[in-house]
C-alpha positions in Angstrom: 132.0 159.0 56.6 135.3 156.2 56.3 135.6 153.6 58.6 138.3 151.5 56.6 140.5 153.3 54.6 144.1 152.2 52.8 147.0 154.0 51.3 145.9 153.1 48.0 142.3 154.0 47.9 142.9 157.4 49.9 142.1 160.6 48.5 142.3 162.6 51.9 146.4 163.1 52.7 146.7 166.8 55.2 150.1 167.5 57.3 152.1 166.7 54.7 151.4 170.1 51.9 155.2 171.2 51.3 156.2 166.9 50.7 153.5 167.6 47.7 154.2 170.6 46.7 158.2 168.4 46.1 157.0 166.4 44.1 154.4 169.0 41.9 157.4 171.2 41.2 159.9 168.2 40.2 157.8 167.2 38.1 157.1 170.9 36.7 160.0 171.3 36.1 161.0 168.3 34.4 163.8 167.3 36.7 162.1 164.9 39.2 164.1 161.9 39.9 164.0 158.3 39.0 164.1 156.6 42.5 162.9 158.3 46.0 163.0 157.5 49.6 159.9 158.7 51.4 160.8 158.0 55.1 159.2 158.9 58.3 158.0 157.1 61.3 155.1 154.5 60.5 151.6 155.8 59.7 151.8 159.2 58.9 151.5 159.2 55.2 153.9 158.2 53.2 151.9 155.5 51.4 149.3 157.9 51.0 151.2 159.9 49.3 153.4 157.6 47.3 150.2 156.4 45.5 148.8 159.5 45.3 152.1 160.7 43.8 151.1 157.2 41.6 148.2 158.6 40.1 149.0 161.4 39.3 151.6 160.8 37.2 149.8 157.1 35.9 147.3 160.5 34.9 149.4 162.6 33.4 148.1 162.8 29.7 144.8 164.5 31.3 147.1 167.4 32.8 148.9 170.8 32.0 152.3 171.6 33.9 151.1 175.7 33.5 148.6 175.6 35.4 148.2 172.1 37.3 148.6 173.3 41.5 147.8 169.9 42.6 148.3 165.9 42.9 144.9 165.9 42.7 143.1 163.6 40.7 139.5 162.5 41.2 138.4 159.5 43.5 135.7 159.3 40.7 137.9 158.8 37.5 139.5 155.5 35.9 142.4 155.5 37.1 141.8 156.2 41.1 139.7 153.3 40.8 142.5 151.6 38.5 145.0 152.2 41.2 142.5 150.9 44.5 141.9 147.9 42.7 146.0 147.4 42.4 145.2 146.9 38.2 146.1 149.2 36.1 149.3 148.5 33.8 151.7 150.6 34.7 151.7 150.7 39.0 154.1 147.5 40.1 153.6 147.2 44.1 155.8 145.3 45.9 155.5 144.4 49.4 155.1 141.4 51.7 153.0 138.3 50.4 151.0 135.3 52.0 152.6 132.5 52.2 153.4 129.5 50.2 151.2 127.6 53.4 148.4 131.0 52.7 148.8 130.8 49.3 147.6 127.3 49.2 144.2 127.6 50.8 143.2 131.2 48.6 143.5 129.0 46.6 141.7 126.2 47.1 138.9 129.0 47.9 138.7 129.6 44.7 138.5 126.5 43.4 136.1 125.7 45.5 133.8 128.3 44.6 134.4 129.3 48.7 134.9 133.0 49.9 137.3 133.4 52.8 135.6 135.3 56.1 137.3 138.4 56.7 138.1 137.1 60.1 140.0 134.4 58.4 141.8 137.1 55.5 142.8 138.5 59.3 144.5 135.0 60.0 146.5 134.5 57.0 150.4 135.0 57.4 152.4 137.2 55.4 156.1 136.1 54.8 158.6 137.4 57.0 160.4 139.5 54.3 159.5 140.5 50.3 160.3 137.8 48.3 163.7 139.6 46.2 162.2 136.9 43.6 159.8 140.0 43.3 161.7 142.6 43.8 163.6 140.6 40.4 160.2 141.9 38.9 160.5 145.0 38.3 163.3 145.3 36.1 161.2 143.6 32.9 158.5 145.9 34.5 160.0 149.1 34.6 162.2 148.1 30.7 158.6 147.6 29.1 156.4 150.8 27.5 153.9 152.5 29.4 150.4 153.0 27.9 150.8 156.2 25.9 153.6 156.9 26.3 153.2 157.3 29.8 155.3 156.7 33.1 156.0 153.7 34.6 155.6 153.2 38.8 156.4 151.4 41.6 155.8 151.3 44.8 158.0 149.1 47.6 156.5 149.4 51.1 158.0 148.9 52.6 161.6 148.5 51.6 162.6 147.8 55.6 161.3 144.6 54.5 163.9 143.5 52.7 166.3 140.4 53.5 170.0 141.6 52.4 168.6 139.8 48.6 165.7 142.0 48.1 168.2 145.0 49.1 170.4 143.9 46.4 168.4 143.0 44.0 166.9 147.0 44.9 170.6 148.7 44.2 170.0 146.7 40.0 167.4 149.0 40.1 169.1 152.5 41.3 171.8 151.7 39.0 169.9 151.4 36.0 167.2 153.3 36.2 164.7 153.8 32.5 163.7 156.6 31.7 160.0 157.5 32.3 159.7 155.2 35.2 159.8 156.7 39.1 160.4 154.2 41.8 159.4 155.4 45.5 160.7 153.5 48.2 159.5 153.5 51.4 161.0 153.5 54.9 160.0 153.8 58.1 163.4 153.5 59.1 166.2 154.2 56.4 169.0 154.2 59.1 169.3 150.5 58.7 169.4 150.7 54.9 172.8 150.2 52.6 174.4 153.6 52.2 174.2 152.6 48.5 171.1 152.7 48.7 170.5 155.8 50.1 172.6 157.8 48.1 170.9 156.3 45.4 167.2 158.2 45.9 166.0 161.8 46.4 165.0 161.3 49.8 161.6 163.1 51.4 161.9 163.4 54.7 158.5 162.4 56.5 157.4 164.9 60.3 155.2 162.9 62.8 151.4 165.0 62.3 150.8 167.8 64.6 148.3 166.9 67.0 145.5 168.9 65.3 145.7 167.1 63.1 145.3 163.9 63.9 142.5 165.1 65.9 140.8 166.1 62.3 142.2 162.0 61.1 140.8 160.2 63.8 137.2 162.6 64.1 136.8 161.5 60.1 137.8 157.5 60.2 136.4 156.8 63.9 134.1 159.5 64.4 132.5 157.1 66.6 135.0 158.4 69.8 134.9 161.1 72.2 136.8 164.2 72.7 138.6 162.7 75.8 139.5 159.7 74.0 140.8 161.7 71.0 143.2 163.3 73.5 144.3 160.1 74.9 145.1 158.7 71.4 146.6 161.4 70.9 149.2 161.8 73.3 149.4 158.2 72.5 150.6 157.7 69.1 153.4 160.3 68.4 152.0 162.1 65.2 151.1 158.2 63.6 147.2 158.0 62.6 147.5 154.7 61.4 148.4 154.2 65.1 146.4 156.1 66.4 143.6 154.2 64.7 145.0 151.0 65.1 144.7 151.8 69.0 141.7 153.5 69.2 140.5 149.8 66.9 141.9 147.5 69.4 141.4 149.8 72.6 145.5 150.2 73.2 144.6 152.7 76.0 143.1 149.2 78.1 146.2 147.5 77.3 149.0 149.2 78.0 146.8 150.7 81.7 146.5 145.8 81.9 151.1 145.7 81.1 151.5 148.8 83.4 149.2 146.7 86.5 150.9 143.2 85.2 154.5 145.4 86.2 153.8 147.4 89.1 152.9 144.2 90.3 157.3 143.5 90.7 157.4 140.3 92.7 153.4 140.2 93.2 153.1 140.0 89.7 150.2 137.5 88.7 151.0 134.8 86.2 147.8 133.9 85.5 147.9 137.4 84.0 150.6 137.7 82.2 150.3 134.4 80.4 146.6 135.9 79.0 147.8 138.6 77.7 150.6 136.7 76.1 147.7 134.6 74.5 145.4 137.4 73.5 148.0 139.5 71.8 149.3 137.1 69.8 147.1 136.1 68.0 147.8 137.3 64.9 150.2 139.0 62.9 148.3 143.0 64.3 147.6 142.2 67.8 151.5 141.4 68.4 152.8 143.8 66.3 150.1 146.0 68.9 151.6 144.1 72.7 155.0 144.7 70.9 155.0 148.3 70.6 153.0 149.0 73.6 155.9 146.5 75.3 158.3 149.1 74.3 156.7 152.0 74.8 156.3 151.2 78.9 159.7 151.0 78.8 160.6 153.8 77.0 158.1 156.1 78.7 159.6 154.8 82.4 163.5 154.7 81.2 163.3 158.5 82.3 162.0 158.2 85.8 163.1 155.0 87.1 165.9 154.2 89.3 166.6 151.2 87.4 168.0 153.0 84.4 171.0 150.9 83.9 168.7 147.3 84.3 165.9 148.6 82.7 168.1 149.9 79.2 169.3 146.6 79.3 165.5 145.2 79.1 165.4 147.8 75.9 167.8 146.1 74.5 166.7 142.3 75.2 163.0 143.0 73.9 164.4 144.3 70.8 166.9 141.5 70.3 164.2 138.8 71.2 161.6 141.0 68.8 164.2 140.7 66.1 164.3 137.7 66.3 160.7 135.9 66.7 160.2 137.7 63.4 163.0 136.4 61.7 163.2 132.4 62.9 159.6 132.3 63.7 159.6 131.8 67.6 156.7 131.2 70.1 154.7 134.5 69.5 152.8 133.8 73.4 156.9 132.7 75.0 158.3 136.0 73.7 156.0 138.4 75.2 156.5 136.4 78.7 160.0 136.0 78.3 159.9 139.8 77.6 157.4 141.3 80.1 159.3 139.0 83.1 162.9 140.2 81.7 161.1 143.8 82.4 159.1 143.0 85.9 163.1 142.2 86.8 164.9 144.5 85.9 162.0 146.8 88.3 
């Protein structure tokens, strides 16, 4: 069973058969739009389908439009392995890169013949946004001739992580896309994108996965889970298999229960418990994101059942604002958690 699956090496996708059909039929009809926006909540398979479609297009020379009925290509094929290793000459991936400081750390390790451990790699920090210079390389890439006169494919994962300069650079690509090129923009929150980006893309809206699909995928990727744990994760994850696996790996249900204990203690809350929670979930980006999700989940679920609706709604606004400032200004993550949870306690 697979346990460390990523979109670029994942041949298995369920729950988005209609979206696959739209892409396949557009290809068969020679009516593929040059720019596509894949949107929906995070962790439901948008990136997996983007890579699947990229592999399909890069394998077009082997396909027959009359008989091809699926976007699948063999995981044993050369193209599949090239895409997995991000080494196909006609595919370009635009995503957040490591910060300059972390890049120097990686380069130093390479020069000295050392190899960073999995824990060291996990601790490496990435830039807050996709670099505009990386976005500007798309035009040059797309303007070159593809091998075998085929497609050139660019995946931006995710377009939500562009700053204003990056968004404007993407617009220049969208205005005059070269022939035989496909740009796939992945968005978890399309409402925040520039209207001009939205208007220039063909849009595919992905729905959250059904409970049975999440259960099937959890059994496949996390076979050690009990059925009771799977049921709890399904209720927790909102139709996102990515979120469900992250929750499983980090015992998010336990985190949520601990957060509830701290908050529901109200005026008798333990400062030591709050500081430990803040310290534990500010150690790296993944843990910070998880703690952030649990806090926002708490507000969202409790705002429906509290007498202090106005106060808790204000806590939501405060949390979103502080989390955003933490990301943009690289503020202290531990103090961010302390401030937000304490604000919720006061509201409760």
